[in-house]
All heavy atoms as an XYZ file, in Angstrom:
698
protein
N     -35.192     15.364     12.350
C     -34.107     14.421     12.227
C     -34.642     13.073     11.782
O     -35.721     12.672     12.166
C     -33.389     14.241     13.562
C     -32.597     15.415     13.989
S     -31.563     14.926     15.368
C     -31.042     16.519     15.852
N     -33.850     12.398     10.995
C     -34.282     11.084     10.547
C     -33.792     10.028     11.530
O     -32.838     10.221     12.271
C     -33.744     10.800      9.145
O     -32.346     10.657      9.215
N     -34.481      8.913     11.492
C     -34.145      7.824     12.405
C     -33.334      6.737     11.709
O     -33.551      5.548     11.922
C     -35.432      7.216     12.983
C     -36.136      8.200     13.901
O     -35.433      9.029     14.494
O     -37.367      8.135     14.011
N     -32.384      7.146     10.864
C     -31.541      6.183     10.179
C     -30.449      5.725     11.140
O     -29.758      6.528     11.750
C     -30.918      6.788      8.913
C     -32.012      7.185      7.937
C     -29.945      5.816      8.278
C     -31.493      7.915      6.719
N     -30.317      4.424     11.256
C     -29.313      3.854     12.164
C     -27.999      3.723     11.409
O     -27.943      3.190     10.307
C     -29.765      2.486     12.693
C     -31.055      2.645     13.488
C     -28.674      1.850     13.546
C     -31.682      1.339     13.903
N     -26.936      4.224     12.005
C     -25.615      4.141     11.401
C     -25.101      2.711     11.516
O     -24.951      2.184     12.621
C     -24.660      5.106     12.105
C     -23.298      5.155     11.455
O     -23.199      4.779     10.267
O     -22.338      5.574     12.117
N     -24.826      2.034     10.371
C     -24.358      0.645     10.460
C     -22.914      0.529     10.933
O     -22.479     -0.549     11.289
C     -24.496      0.141      9.028
C     -24.363      1.361      8.196
C     -24.959      2.484      9.005
N     -22.172      1.620     10.944
C     -20.762      1.581     11.322
C     -20.584      2.243     12.675
O     -20.308      3.421     12.791
C     -19.903      2.271     10.266
C     -20.072      1.644      8.910
C     -20.739      2.303      7.907
C     -19.576      0.376      8.659
C     -20.910      1.715      6.667
C     -19.745     -0.219      7.433
C     -20.409      0.455      6.436
O     -20.575     -0.127      5.222
N     -20.780      1.478     13.694
C     -20.603      1.976     15.048
C     -19.198      1.618     15.511
O     -18.514      0.801     14.889
C     -21.639      1.336     15.988
O     -21.394     -0.078     16.020
C     -23.058      1.603     15.518
N     -18.738      2.203     16.593
C     -17.408      1.823     17.103
C     -17.310      0.339     17.460
O     -16.232     -0.239     17.428
C     -17.239      2.685     18.353
C     -18.110      3.868     18.107
C     -19.278      3.362     17.308
N     -18.434     -0.304     17.753
C     -18.389     -1.725     18.082
C     -18.260     -2.608     16.841
O     -17.970     -3.796     16.952
C     -19.648     -2.120     18.856
C     -19.770     -1.503     20.252
C     -21.085     -1.905     20.900
C     -18.606     -1.921     21.113
N     -18.457     -2.032     15.638
C     -18.351     -2.847     14.425
C     -16.909     -3.267     14.151
O     -16.674     -4.158     13.340
C     -18.916     -2.094     13.222
O     -18.137     -0.952     12.938
N     -15.948     -2.644     14.814
C     -14.550     -3.050     14.637
C     -14.312     -4.449     15.210
O     -13.365     -5.124     14.825
C     -13.599     -2.016     15.272
C     -12.192     -2.207     14.743
C     -13.602     -2.131     16.785
C     -11.279     -1.065     15.043
N     -15.182     -4.896     16.075
C     -15.031     -6.235     16.635
C     -15.257     -7.315     15.587
O     -14.851     -8.457     15.774
C     -16.008     -6.428     17.800
C     -15.776     -5.516     19.005
C     -16.867     -5.713     20.037
C     -14.410     -5.767     19.595
N     -15.900     -6.967     14.452
C     -16.125     -7.947     13.394
C     -14.934     -8.058     12.456
O     -14.899     -8.933     11.603
C     -17.354     -7.554     12.583
C     -18.625     -7.614     13.400
C     -19.800     -7.315     12.539
N     -19.662     -5.980     11.956
C     -20.499     -5.469     11.082
N     -21.515     -6.173     10.653
N     -20.317     -4.263     10.608
N     -13.949     -7.202     12.560
C     -12.837     -7.182     11.612
C     -11.991     -8.450     11.617
O     -11.465     -8.809     10.567
C     -11.964     -5.956     11.847
O     -11.405     -5.990     13.122
N     -11.806     -9.191     12.716
C     -10.989    -10.410     12.636
C     -11.687    -11.600     11.985
O     -11.085    -12.646     11.816
C     -10.664    -10.740     14.092
C     -11.042     -9.577     14.887
C     -12.023     -8.795     14.094
N     -12.945    -11.464     11.573
C     -13.665    -12.606     11.016
C     -12.993    -13.222      9.790
O     -12.974    -14.441      9.665
C     -15.105    -12.218     10.690
C     -15.942    -12.091     11.935
C     -17.393    -12.079     11.623
N     -17.735    -10.980     10.717
C     -18.959    -10.699     10.332
N     -19.966    -11.410     10.749
N     -19.189     -9.685      9.519
N     -12.423    -12.446      8.846
C     -11.747    -13.100      7.715
C     -10.544    -13.934      8.120
O     -10.125    -14.822      7.378
C     -11.317    -11.928      6.828
C     -12.225    -10.815      7.194
C     -12.537    -11.015      8.639
N      -9.969    -13.671      9.284
C      -8.818    -14.454      9.731
C      -9.198    -15.899     10.042
O      -8.346    -16.785     10.000
C      -8.181    -13.794     10.951
C      -7.627    -12.386     10.712
C      -7.101    -11.810     12.004
C      -6.569    -12.397      9.642
N     -10.470    -16.156     10.346
C     -10.928    -17.520     10.588
C     -10.777    -18.333      9.309
O     -10.357    -19.495      9.347
C     -12.389    -17.503     11.085
C     -12.470    -16.804     12.442
C     -12.954    -18.913     11.166
C     -13.877    -16.526     12.909
N     -11.074    -17.726      8.168
C     -10.906    -18.399      6.886
C      -9.438    -18.706      6.625
O      -9.108    -19.761      6.078
C     -11.474    -17.533      5.770
C     -11.408    -18.097      4.365
C     -12.244    -19.358      4.270
C     -11.881    -17.071      3.374
N      -8.553    -17.801      7.020
C      -7.119    -18.033      6.833
C      -6.673    -19.270      7.608
O      -5.832    -20.025      7.142
C      -6.319    -16.819      7.296
C      -6.535    -15.584      6.479
S      -5.765    -15.692      4.881
C      -4.068    -15.642      5.362
N      -7.227    -19.489      8.781
C      -6.864    -20.656      9.575
C      -7.280    -21.932      8.855
O      -6.546    -22.915      8.837
C      -7.517    -20.577     10.945
C      -7.089    -21.692     11.860
C      -7.691    -21.649     13.225
N      -8.610    -20.555     13.454
C      -9.344    -20.428     14.539
N      -9.271    -21.313     15.501
N     -10.168    -19.417     14.693
N      -8.447    -21.917      8.229
C      -8.897    -23.086      7.483
C      -8.021    -23.370      6.283
O      -7.734    -24.532      5.965
N      -7.574    -22.345      5.593
C      -6.684    -22.524      4.442
C      -5.334    -23.057      4.902
O      -4.740    -23.922      4.254
C      -6.540    -21.195      3.671
C      -7.868    -20.831      3.014
C      -5.442    -21.283      2.633
C      -7.888    -19.449      2.410
N      -4.836    -22.565      6.021
C      -3.535    -22.990      6.526
C      -3.514    -24.471      6.883
O      -2.491    -25.138      6.778
C      -3.167    -22.139      7.743
C      -1.723    -22.274      8.143
C      -1.382    -21.340      9.247
N      -2.239    -21.600     10.405
C      -2.416    -20.772     11.401
N      -1.820    -19.606     11.399
N      -3.205    -21.078     12.417
N      -4.657    -25.019      7.279
C      -4.731    -26.441      7.624
C      -4.437    -27.297      6.399
O      -3.763    -28.328      6.491
C      -6.131    -26.770      8.200
C      -6.358    -28.265      8.277
C      -6.284    -26.140      9.567
N      -4.905    -26.864      5.221
C      -4.705    -27.649      4.007
C      -3.357    -27.400      3.344
O      -2.957    -28.139      2.465
C      -5.826    -27.357      3.002
C      -7.156    -27.861      3.488
C      -8.145    -26.974      3.871
C      -7.413    -29.220      3.577
C      -9.366    -27.428      4.321
C      -8.630    -29.692      4.032
C      -9.604    -28.786      4.403
O     -10.812    -29.241      4.853
N      -2.650    -26.361      3.725
C      -1.377    -26.025      3.098
C      -0.195    -26.222      4.041
O       0.703    -25.403      4.117
C      -1.399    -24.576      2.606
C      -2.404    -24.271      1.508
C      -2.367    -22.788      1.168
C      -2.127    -25.102      0.273
N      -0.192    -27.322      4.747
C       0.899    -27.597      5.692
C       2.104    -28.103      4.900
O       2.020    -29.078      4.159
C       0.473    -28.630      6.749
C      -0.629    -28.052      7.619
C       1.665    -29.058      7.584
C      -1.189    -29.031      8.623
N       3.239    -27.435      5.061
C       4.480    -27.830      4.396
C       5.545    -27.969      5.483
O       5.793    -27.044      6.243
C       4.915    -26.763      3.362
C       6.222    -27.170      2.722
C       3.839    -26.576      2.321
N       6.153    -29.129      5.523
C       7.193    -29.367      6.512
C       8.562    -29.222      5.840
O       8.885    -29.954      4.914
C       7.057    -30.775      7.104
C       5.790    -30.978      7.885
C       5.773    -30.136      9.150
O       6.821    -29.854      9.725
N       4.594    -29.745      9.570
N       9.338    -28.252      6.299
C      10.683    -28.032      5.786
C      11.658    -28.011      6.955
O      11.296    -27.604      8.064
C      10.772    -26.699      5.047
C      10.034    -26.595      3.715
C      10.115    -25.177      3.187
C      10.622    -27.554      2.707
N      12.883    -28.397      6.705
C      13.893    -28.282      7.770
C      14.136    -26.817      8.134
O      13.978    -25.921      7.305
C      15.140    -28.894      7.142
C      14.683    -29.659      5.966
C      13.400    -29.058      5.523
N      14.521    -26.603      9.367
C      14.726    -25.248      9.868
C      15.801    -24.504      9.078
O      15.669    -23.316      8.791
C      15.105    -25.314     11.342
C      14.939    -24.020     12.075
C      13.489    -23.684     12.213
C      13.228    -23.107     13.573
N      11.866    -22.612     13.685
N      16.878    -25.202      8.715
C      17.959    -24.570      7.952
C      17.464    -24.135      6.574
O      17.851    -23.071      6.073
C      19.136    -25.534      7.806
N      16.615    -24.935      5.966
C      16.074    -24.587      4.639
C      15.184    -23.350      4.725
O      15.248    -22.468      3.874
C      15.294    -25.783      4.090
C      14.671    -25.537      2.764
C      15.705    -25.612      1.679
N      15.048    -25.508      0.390
C      15.551    -24.887     -0.644
N      16.746    -24.345     -0.563
N      14.894    -24.814     -1.754
N      14.362    -23.283      5.756
C      13.488    -22.117      5.946
C      14.330    -20.866      6.162
O      14.042    -19.802      5.591
C      12.523    -22.356      7.127
C      11.752    -21.097      7.460
C      11.571    -23.500      6.824
N      15.385    -20.980      6.957
C      16.247    -19.826      7.201
C      16.941    -19.367      5.918
O      17.065    -18.164      5.674
C      17.288    -20.155      8.269
C      16.680    -20.219      9.646
O      15.614    -19.651      9.876
N      17.330    -20.917     10.551
N      17.383    -20.305      5.095
C      18.041    -19.919      3.845
C      17.048    -19.275      2.880
O      17.388    -18.338      2.162
C      18.717    -21.123      3.193
O      17.758    -22.042      2.728
N      15.813    -19.756      2.867
C      14.782    -19.140      2.014
C      14.518    -17.710      2.464
O      14.429    -16.791      1.642
C      13.495    -19.985      2.045
C      13.710    -21.298      1.304
C      12.327    -19.225      1.435
C      12.572    -22.286      1.448
N      14.390    -17.498      3.778
C      14.152    -16.141      4.282
C      15.331    -15.228      4.002
O      15.164    -14.064      3.658
C      13.852    -16.162      5.789
C      12.430    -16.498      6.097
C      12.130    -17.466      7.034
C      11.371    -15.861      5.459
C      10.818    -17.788      7.337
C      10.056    -16.168      5.746
C       9.785    -17.136      6.688
N      16.540    -15.739      4.128
C      17.724    -14.929      3.886
C      17.794    -14.500      2.417
O      18.026    -13.339      2.102
C      18.990    -15.701      4.276
C      20.243    -14.855      4.248
C      21.480    -15.634      4.702
N      21.284    -16.283      5.995
C      21.304    -17.600      6.194
N      21.517    -18.420      5.192
N      21.127    -18.094      7.402
N      17.565    -15.450      1.519
C      17.627    -15.141      0.095
C      16.495    -14.202     -0.316
O      16.700    -13.255     -1.077
C      17.564    -16.432     -0.717
C      17.792    -16.194     -2.197
C      17.868    -17.475     -2.974
N      16.645    -18.251     -2.776
C      16.603    -19.569     -2.731
N      17.700    -20.262     -2.854
N      15.457    -20.198     -2.569
N      15.297    -14.436      0.199
C      14.175    -13.581     -0.177
C      14.334    -12.185      0.403
O      13.942    -11.198     -0.236
C      12.856    -14.202      0.259
O      12.785    -14.285      1.664
N      14.924    -12.067      1.586
C      15.121    -10.731      2.157
C      16.141     -9.942      1.335
O      15.994     -8.728      1.168
C      15.559    -10.825      3.612
O      16.846    -11.408      3.714
N      17.150    -10.619      0.791
C      18.106     -9.936     -0.083
C      17.423     -9.468     -1.361
O      17.668     -8.360     -1.841
C      19.268    -10.859     -0.427
C      20.184    -11.143      0.737
C      21.198    -12.242      0.419
O      21.109    -12.893     -0.609
N      22.141    -12.447      1.327
N      16.529    -10.274     -1.904
C      15.817     -9.888     -3.122
C      14.854     -8.731     -2.854
O      14.745     -7.808     -3.665
C      15.072    -11.089     -3.696
C      15.992    -12.150     -4.241
C      15.255    -13.401     -4.641
O      14.079    -13.566     -4.360
N      15.967    -14.305     -5.300
N      14.164     -8.774     -1.730
C      13.251     -7.681     -1.374
C      14.048     -6.402     -1.176
O      13.618     -5.318     -1.601
C      12.432     -8.043     -0.117
C      11.721     -6.833      0.443
C      11.445     -9.149     -0.431
N      15.210     -6.477     -0.554
C      16.055     -5.306     -0.347
C      16.503     -4.723     -1.684
O      16.486     -3.509     -1.875
C      17.256     -5.678      0.515
C      18.172     -4.534      0.787
C      19.423     -4.365      0.302
C      17.909     -3.388      1.597
N      19.958     -3.192      0.765
C      19.040     -2.560      1.563
C      16.815     -2.980      2.350
C      19.110     -1.362      2.242
C      16.889     -1.778      3.034
C      18.021     -0.986      2.974
N      16.877     -5.583     -2.636
C      17.307     -5.103     -3.951
C      16.164     -4.406     -4.684
O      16.355     -3.339     -5.283
C      17.807     -6.273     -4.800
O      18.909     -6.879     -4.203
N      14.984     -4.971     -4.628
C      13.826     -4.348     -5.280
C      13.482     -3.025     -4.608
O      13.124     -2.054     -5.271
C      12.629     -5.320     -5.275
C      11.361     -4.632     -5.722
C      12.924     -6.522     -6.146
N      13.626     -2.961     -3.287
C      13.337     -1.719     -2.564
C      14.303     -0.620     -2.976
O      13.890      0.525     -3.216
C      13.419     -1.964     -1.047
O      12.506     -2.997     -0.702
C      13.098     -0.709     -0.271
N      15.586     -0.939     -3.070
C      16.578      0.047     -3.504
C      16.282      0.507     -4.927
O      16.328      1.708     -5.235
C      18.005     -0.547     -3.407
C      18.357     -0.834     -1.962
C      19.028      0.372     -4.045
C      18.435      0.381     -1.079
N      15.945     -0.423     -5.810
C      15.594     -0.103     -7.191
C      14.391      0.832     -7.237
O      14.390      1.845     -7.954
C      15.298     -1.420     -7.924
C      15.030     -1.274     -9.381
C      16.065     -1.038    -10.266
C      13.747     -1.396     -9.870
C      15.820     -0.919    -11.615
C      13.489     -1.284    -11.215
C      14.528     -1.038    -12.094
N      13.361      0.534     -6.460
C      12.148      1.349     -6.434
C      12.424      2.742     -5.885
O      11.983      3.745     -6.461
C      11.072      0.651     -5.593
C       9.752      1.394     -5.440
C       9.021      1.446     -6.784
C       8.890      0.727     -4.400
N      13.163      2.829     -4.807
C      13.469      4.132     -4.209
C      14.296      4.975     -5.172
O      14.068      6.192     -5.301
C      14.196      3.948     -2.854
C      14.800      5.252     -2.360
C      13.233      3.389     -1.830
N      15.233      4.363     -5.868
C      16.036      5.103     -6.834
C      15.157      5.730     -7.910
O      15.271      6.919     -8.204
C      17.082      4.183     -7.469
C      17.806      4.807     -8.621
C      18.771      5.782     -8.399
C      17.501      4.452     -9.920
C      19.434      6.379     -9.464
C      18.158      5.032    -10.990
C      19.121      6.000    -10.755
N      14.266      4.939     -8.514
C      13.452      5.471     -9.592
C      12.391      6.446     -9.100
O      12.074      7.425     -9.787
C      12.829      4.349    -10.421
C      13.793      3.800    -11.419
C      14.426      2.601    -11.192
C      14.103      4.499    -12.568
C      15.338      2.096    -12.106
C      15.013      4.009    -13.488
C      15.627      2.807    -13.259
N      11.849      6.231     -7.917
C      10.901      7.204     -7.371
C      11.592      8.536     -7.109
O      11.035      9.603     -7.370
C      10.262      6.668     -6.092
C       9.224      5.573     -6.266
C       8.733      5.103     -4.913
C       8.065      6.048     -7.112
N      12.813      8.496     -6.608
C      13.571      9.720     -6.377
C      13.917     10.400     -7.696
O      13.763     11.622     -7.841
C      14.856      9.401     -5.596
O      14.512      8.734     -4.386
C      15.626     10.662     -5.268
N      14.373      9.611     -8.663
C      14.716     10.161     -9.969
C      13.520     10.846    -10.615
O      13.608     12.004    -11.058
C      15.244      9.048    -10.880
C      15.573      9.460    -12.313
C      16.790     10.372    -12.324
C      15.806      8.239    -13.173
N      12.374     10.155    -10.669
C      11.196     10.749    -11.286
C      10.628     11.888    -10.448
O      10.033     12.815    -10.989
C      10.144      9.686    -11.554
C      10.521      8.764    -12.680
C      10.517      7.394    -12.504
C      10.918      9.260    -13.912
C      10.879      6.537    -13.534
C      11.289      8.422    -14.946
C      11.263      7.063    -14.749
O      11.619      6.230    -15.766
N      10.812     11.843     -9.158
C      10.390     12.964     -8.318
C      11.192     14.216     -8.612
O      10.648     15.312     -8.749
N      12.510     14.069     -8.724
C      13.368     15.217     -9.047
C      13.058     15.739    -10.440
O      12.937     16.957    -10.650
C      14.853     14.823     -8.913
C      15.194     14.592     -7.434
C      15.763     15.897     -9.504
C      16.555     13.983     -7.211
N      12.904     14.823    -11.410
C      12.569     15.258    -12.762
C      11.216     15.958    -12.804
O      11.052     16.974    -13.500
C      12.559     14.067    -13.724
C      13.914     13.505    -14.111
C      13.737     12.250    -14.951
C      14.720     14.535    -14.863
N      10.243     15.456    -12.081
C       8.922     16.075    -12.052
C       8.947     17.460    -11.457
O       8.300     18.389    -11.967
N       9.702     17.640    -10.391
C       9.797     18.974     -9.781
C      10.534     19.929    -10.704
O      10.153     21.085    -10.855
C      10.486     18.885     -8.397
C      10.839     20.257     -7.876
C       9.589     18.160     -7.415
N      11.581     19.451    -11.371
C      12.326     20.318    -12.276
C      11.507     20.703    -13.496
O      11.587     21.832    -13.976
C      13.626     19.629    -12.724
C      14.635     19.471    -11.623
C      15.065     20.807    -11.043
O      15.326     21.753    -11.773
N      15.107     20.874     -9.724
N      10.701     19.781    -14.003
C       9.943     20.068    -15.212
C       8.621     20.774    -14.938
O       8.191     21.617    -15.723
C       9.676     18.770    -15.977
C      10.941     18.139    -16.518
S      10.674     16.517    -17.222
C       9.751     16.943    -18.686
N       7.974     20.469    -13.833
C       6.644     20.998    -13.560
C       6.574     21.732    -12.225
O       5.494     21.959    -11.701
C       5.614     19.869    -13.560
C       5.631     19.050    -14.808
C       6.148     17.765    -14.793
C       5.149     19.567    -15.989
C       6.172     17.001    -15.947
C       5.161     18.811    -17.148
C       5.671     17.530    -17.124
N       7.707     22.117    -11.669
C       7.726     22.700    -10.329
C       7.094     24.070    -10.238
O       6.306     24.345     -9.353
N       7.425     24.959    -11.164
C       6.902     26.324    -11.097
C       5.660     26.433    -11.967
O       5.710     26.834    -13.118
C       7.963     27.310    -11.563
N       4.534     26.041    -11.421
C       3.280     26.107    -12.169
C       2.657     27.491    -11.956
O       1.751     27.675    -11.153
C       2.328     25.000    -11.722
C       2.782     23.586    -12.058
C       1.801     22.572    -11.499
C       2.903     23.413    -13.558
N       3.180     28.474    -12.703
C       2.667     29.835    -12.582
C       1.428     30.054    -13.434
O       0.682     30.997    -13.213
C       3.748     30.837    -13.004
C       4.946     30.793    -12.075
O       4.756     30.461    -10.881
O       6.067     31.083    -12.539
N       1.212     29.227    -14.419
C       0.089     29.389    -15.330
C      -0.924     28.270    -15.086
O      -0.559     27.110    -15.024
C       0.568     29.352    -16.784
C       1.639     30.373    -17.055
C       2.968     29.982    -17.146
C       1.329     31.716    -17.184
C       3.960     30.904    -17.379
C       2.316     32.651    -17.413
C       3.634     32.246    -17.510
O       4.612     33.166    -17.731
N      -2.167     28.654    -14.955
C      -3.223     27.690    -14.697
C      -4.305     27.859    -15.744
O      -4.524     28.951    -16.260
C      -3.822     27.886    -13.306
C      -2.805     27.767    -12.205
N      -2.330     26.557    -11.758
C      -2.172     28.704    -11.474
C      -1.447     26.758    -10.800
N      -1.323     28.059    -10.611
N      -4.997     26.807    -16.060
C      -6.111     26.871    -17.005
C      -7.302     27.515    -16.311
O      -7.730     27.070    -15.247
C      -6.478     25.485    -17.489
S      -5.173     24.670    -18.418
N      -7.826     28.572    -16.897
C      -8.999     29.257    -16.356
C      -9.982     29.498    -17.488
O      -9.646     29.440    -18.669
C      -8.619     30.610    -15.710
C      -7.780     30.394    -14.490
C      -7.915     31.508    -16.702
N     -11.215     29.808    -17.138
C     -12.239     30.107    -18.123
C     -11.966     31.472    -18.745
O     -11.427     32.374    -18.088
C     -13.624     30.112    -17.488
C     -14.048     28.744    -16.999
C     -15.439     28.811    -16.411
C     -15.866     27.472    -15.887
N     -17.203     27.523    -15.272
N     -12.342     31.633    -19.992
C     -12.130     32.923    -20.649
C     -12.959     34.031    -20.019
O     -12.621     35.198    -20.106
C     -12.461     32.806    -22.153
C     -11.427     31.967    -22.876
O     -10.291     31.884    -22.450
N     -11.856     31.337    -23.958
N     -14.069     33.679    -19.384
C     -14.950     34.700    -18.800
C     -14.521     35.091    -17.393
O     -15.156     35.945    -16.768
C     -16.383     34.178    -18.773
O     -16.451     33.016    -17.964
N     -13.456     34.515    -16.872
C     -13.056     34.841    -15.507
C     -12.356     36.197    -15.469
O     -11.755     36.646    -16.429
C     -12.141     33.768    -14.947
O     -10.948     33.731    -15.700
N     -12.473     36.836    -14.305
C     -11.885     38.160    -14.103
C     -10.607     37.988    -13.294
O     -10.648     37.398    -12.219
C     -12.875     39.082    -13.365
C     -12.250     40.443    -13.118
C     -14.157     39.190    -14.138
N      -9.454     38.470    -13.801
C      -8.242     38.350    -12.990
C      -8.351     39.183    -11.729
O      -8.889     40.276    -11.741
C      -7.126     38.865    -13.914
C      -7.795     39.530    -15.060
C      -9.218     39.122    -15.067
N      -7.862     38.659    -10.669
C      -8.027     39.407     -9.429
C      -6.937     39.167     -8.556
O      -6.306     39.092     -7.733
């Protein structure tokens, strides 16, 4: 057996919050003071836009999923080598 030490131990998960310290430093420089009503209206409008994009995305994913299954669903033929033996 080799004596290679695994760098990813279960205790290495304790290092995962380290990038969040940088986020705190960035947040100090990006302080924006807005009235509470303005923040609420921004969240309301953005949530409506996110909902519209989500519906749009789900529609097209469903459409292309159905089309893909209809066009490529029964894959009875597969590419094989000419030297292969059917079995």
